[in-house]
C-alpha positions as CSV (number, residue, x, y, z in Angstrom):
1,X,0.2,0.1,0.0
2,X,1.4,3.2,-1.0
3,X,0.4,6.3,1.5
4,X,1.1,9.7,0.8
5,X,0.6,13.3,2.8
6,X,-2.9,13.8,3.1
7,X,-4.4,10.3,2.7
8,X,-6.9,9.3,5.8
9,X,-5.8,6.2,7.2
10,X,-6.9,4.2,10.4
11,X,-5.2,2.0,12.8
12,X,-5.9,-1.8,11.4
13,X,-7.3,-2.6,14.7
14,X,-9.7,0.3,14.4
15,X,-10.0,3.7,16.1
16,X,-10.3,7.3,15.2
17,X,-9.4,8.5,11.6
18,X,-5.8,9.9,11.2
19,X,-4.4,12.2,8.6
20,X,-0.9,11.2,6.8
21,X,1.5,14.2,7.4
22,X,4.8,12.7,6.2
23,X,5.8,9.1,5.0
24,X,9.4,7.2,5.7
25,X,10.4,3.8,4.9
26,X,9.1,2.4,7.7
27,X,6.8,4.5,9.5
28,X,4.2,7.0,8.8
29,X,3.6,10.1,10.8
30,X,-0.1,10.7,11.4
31,X,-1.9,13.6,13.1
32,X,-5.2,13.6,14.5
33,X,-7.3,15.8,17.0
34,X,-7.9,14.5,20.5
35,X,-11.5,14.3,22.3
36,X,-10.2,17.7,23.9
37,X,-9.2,19.2,20.7
38,X,-5.3,18.6,21.4
39,X,-3.3,18.0,18.0
40,X,-1.3,15.0,18.5
41,X,1.4,13.5,16.0
42,X,3.1,10.6,16.4
43,X,5.2,8.2,13.9
44,X,3.7,5.0,13.5
45,X,4.5,1.6,11.8
46,X,3.2,1.6,8.1
47,X,2.2,-1.9,8.7
48,X,-0.4,-1.1,10.9
49,X,-2.3,1.4,8.9
50,X,-4.8,1.0,6.5
51,X,-6.5,3.3,4.0
52,X,-9.8,4.6,5.3
53,X,-13.4,5.1,3.3
54,X,-14.3,8.8,4.0
55,X,-17.8,9.4,2.7
56,X,-18.0,12.9,0.9
57,X,-20.8,15.0,0.3
58,X,-21.0,13.5,-3.5
59,X,-21.1,9.9,-1.7
60,X,-23.7,11.1,0.1
61,X,-25.6,12.5,-2.5
62,X,-25.2,9.3,-4.6
63,X,-26.1,7.1,-1.8
64,X,-29.4,8.8,-1.4
65,X,-30.2,8.9,-5.0
66,X,-29.5,5.1,-5.3
67,X,-31.5,4.4,-2.2
68,X,-34.4,6.4,-3.4
69,X,-34.4,4.0,-6.7
70,X,-34.2,0.8,-4.7
71,X,-37.4,2.0,-3.0
72,X,-39.3,2.8,-5.8
73,X,-38.1,-0.6,-7.6
74,X,-39.5,-2.5,-4.3
75,X,-42.8,-0.8,-4.3
76,X,-43.2,-1.6,-8.3
77,X,-42.4,-5.1,-7.5
78,X,-45.0,-5.2,-4.8
79,X,-47.7,-3.5,-6.8
80,X,-47.0,-6.1,-9.6
81,X,-47.3,-9.1,-7.0
C-alpha cells in the first residue's frame, strides 16, 4: 500500500481517523485531534495502518439517489405481485 501525505488512514485494529503528514521508509507520521481538541502527531509503523473510506458529500448524495431508486423498485415489485 502506497501512502502519501494527506491520505486518511485508520489503525487496522480500529480507532479514529488519522491524517498522513509524512511517509518514511517504515513509519508514517500521522496527525489527529483528540477528544479535548488537542492536536497529536505520532510516527506509526506503516504495517499497522490501512486507508480509511471517508464519505464525501458527493458520496452521500449518490447513496441517497440510489436508495430512492431501490425504494421505487421495491414498491413497483410489490404492486405487480
